[in-house]
Wavefront OBJ file of the C-alpha trace (Angstrom):
o trace
v -1.317 -2.723 -27.468
v 2.014 -0.120 -26.754
v 0.086 2.566 -25.722
v -2.666 0.774 -23.251
v 1.082 -0.799 -21.930
v 2.080 2.882 -21.335
v -1.458 4.277 -19.672
v -1.111 0.887 -17.563
v 2.675 2.139 -16.300
v 2.037 5.192 -15.861
v -1.373 4.717 -13.796
v 0.441 2.290 -11.863
v 3.149 4.884 -11.158
v 0.630 7.478 -9.799
v -0.769 4.846 -7.714
v 2.465 3.494 -6.106
v 4.052 6.979 -5.708
v 0.412 7.751 -3.678
v 1.278 4.766 -1.502
v 4.971 5.420 -0.842
v 4.006 9.426 0.309
v 1.432 8.123 2.641
v 3.968 5.203 4.277
v 6.713 7.854 4.522
v 4.958 10.913 5.575
v 3.585 8.734 8.780
v 7.455 7.434 9.206
v 7.657 4.387 7.712
v 10.941 3.588 5.889
v 10.384 3.031 2.116
v 12.039 3.310 -0.961
v 10.294 5.003 -3.852
v 8.348 3.054 -6.277
v 10.578 2.798 -9.801
v 8.642 0.394 -11.501
v 5.601 -2.090 -11.225
v 2.364 -1.918 -8.951
v 4.307 -2.715 -5.466
v 5.944 -0.833 -2.489
v 7.716 -2.449 -0.110
v 7.592 -0.764 3.621
v 9.514 -1.174 6.750
v 6.987 -0.203 9.563
v 9.604 -1.132 12.090
v 9.717 2.343 13.215
v 6.202 1.959 14.795
v 7.562 -1.099 16.561
v 6.533 -0.229 19.922
v 3.145 1.028 18.872
v 2.541 -2.370 17.206
v 3.394 -4.396 20.042
v 1.340 -2.569 22.267
v -1.119 -3.943 19.999
v 0.027 -7.737 20.178
v 1.724 -7.344 16.975
v 5.491 -8.630 16.923
v 6.197 -9.874 13.827
v 5.270 -9.836 10.121
v 2.857 -12.813 10.133
v 0.951 -11.020 12.730
v 1.219 -7.601 10.585
v 0.002 -8.880 7.600
v -3.097 -10.577 9.228
v -4.012 -7.171 10.954
v -3.476 -4.998 8.252
v -5.172 -7.401 5.861
v -8.487 -7.416 8.223
v -7.738 -3.962 8.974
v -7.648 -2.910 5.660
v -10.287 -5.098 3.863
v -7.613 -5.867 1.049
v -4.540 -8.103 1.136
v -1.066 -7.023 2.617
v 1.550 -9.452 2.213
v 3.922 -9.669 5.081
v 8.268 -9.709 4.423
v 8.111 -13.045 5.954
v 6.731 -14.406 2.085
v 9.745 -12.446 0.462
v 12.653 -14.282 2.665
v 13.132 -11.346 5.298
v 12.752 -12.667 9.150
v 9.139 -12.669 10.282
v 10.442 -10.386 13.462
v 11.040 -7.420 10.435
v 8.024 -5.411 10.151
v 7.692 -5.069 6.351
v 4.774 -5.419 4.100
v 4.472 -5.177 0.786
v 1.186 -2.887 -0.708
v 0.143 -3.265 -4.113
v -1.602 -0.564 -6.196
v -4.886 -3.607 -6.806
v -7.167 -2.392 -4.192
v -6.811 1.592 -5.648
v -8.290 0.530 -8.863
v -12.438 -0.255 -9.562
v -12.993 -3.928 -9.206
v -14.829 -3.763 -12.267
v -13.474 -3.667 -15.959
v -14.835 -0.438 -16.843
v -13.970 0.928 -13.860
v -10.583 0.254 -14.592
v -10.478 1.337 -18.203
v -11.666 4.890 -16.675
v -8.697 4.914 -14.169
v -6.112 4.257 -17.571
v -7.346 7.643 -19.087
v -8.093 9.772 -15.994
v -6.167 12.596 -15.917
v -5.627 12.097 -12.174
v -6.696 8.529 -10.948
v -6.001 9.366 -7.468
v -9.849 11.035 -7.829
v -11.387 7.900 -8.045
v -13.182 6.730 -5.063
v -11.372 3.627 -5.240
v -8.368 5.143 -4.617
v -9.361 7.962 -2.534
v -11.275 4.730 -0.187
v -8.094 2.692 0.076
v -5.403 5.624 0.945
v -7.871 6.630 3.338
v -7.853 3.021 5.136
v -3.900 3.127 4.845
v -3.572 6.790 5.921
v -5.933 5.606 8.994
v -3.846 2.572 10.136
v -0.539 4.459 10.108
v -2.500 7.142 12.233
v -2.813 4.435 14.825
v 0.981 3.988 15.193
v 2.433 7.044 14.483
v 0.124 9.470 16.175
v -0.654 10.771 13.071
l 1 2 3 4 5 6 7 8 9 10 11 12 13 14 15 16 17 18 19 20 21 22 23 24 25 26 27 28 29 30 31 32 33 34 35 36 37 38 39 40 41 42 43 44 45 46 47 48 49 50 51 52 53 54 55 56 57 58 59 60 61 62 63 64 65 66 67 68 69 70 71 72 73 74 75 76 77 78 79 80 81 82 83 84 85 86 87 88 89 90 91 92 93 94 95 96 97 98 99 100 101 102 103 104 105 106 107 108 109 110 111 112 113 114 115 116 117 118 119 120 121 122 123 124 125 126 127 128 129 130 131 132 133 134 135
């Protein structure tokens, strides 16, 4: 059990770090992940680009990203932030295979980012951020 927990912590750490690198490379504000399977990104630097697309608050940002990415992204308003703060929480869940065997392979993979699920999800996030950052 302890070994499995260590492997899961390592896996989610690698995936969260990849999400973090993706968002900050595009100019979003985000603290480095320390533990867990989530990052909390401030997309305020993209405010003008988002507003040009009709996205003015975290409620609209959540709806847009969830639709655009095909997986849930929670807006900061769900965690007590004012809705006009353009913050979202990304989780590592979409970077994992949807089935048990695929997730087990990710636990033992030398590089879990080589997984097609991880690559696909990171590409979707990158493309969305490219739109707003001029990437």
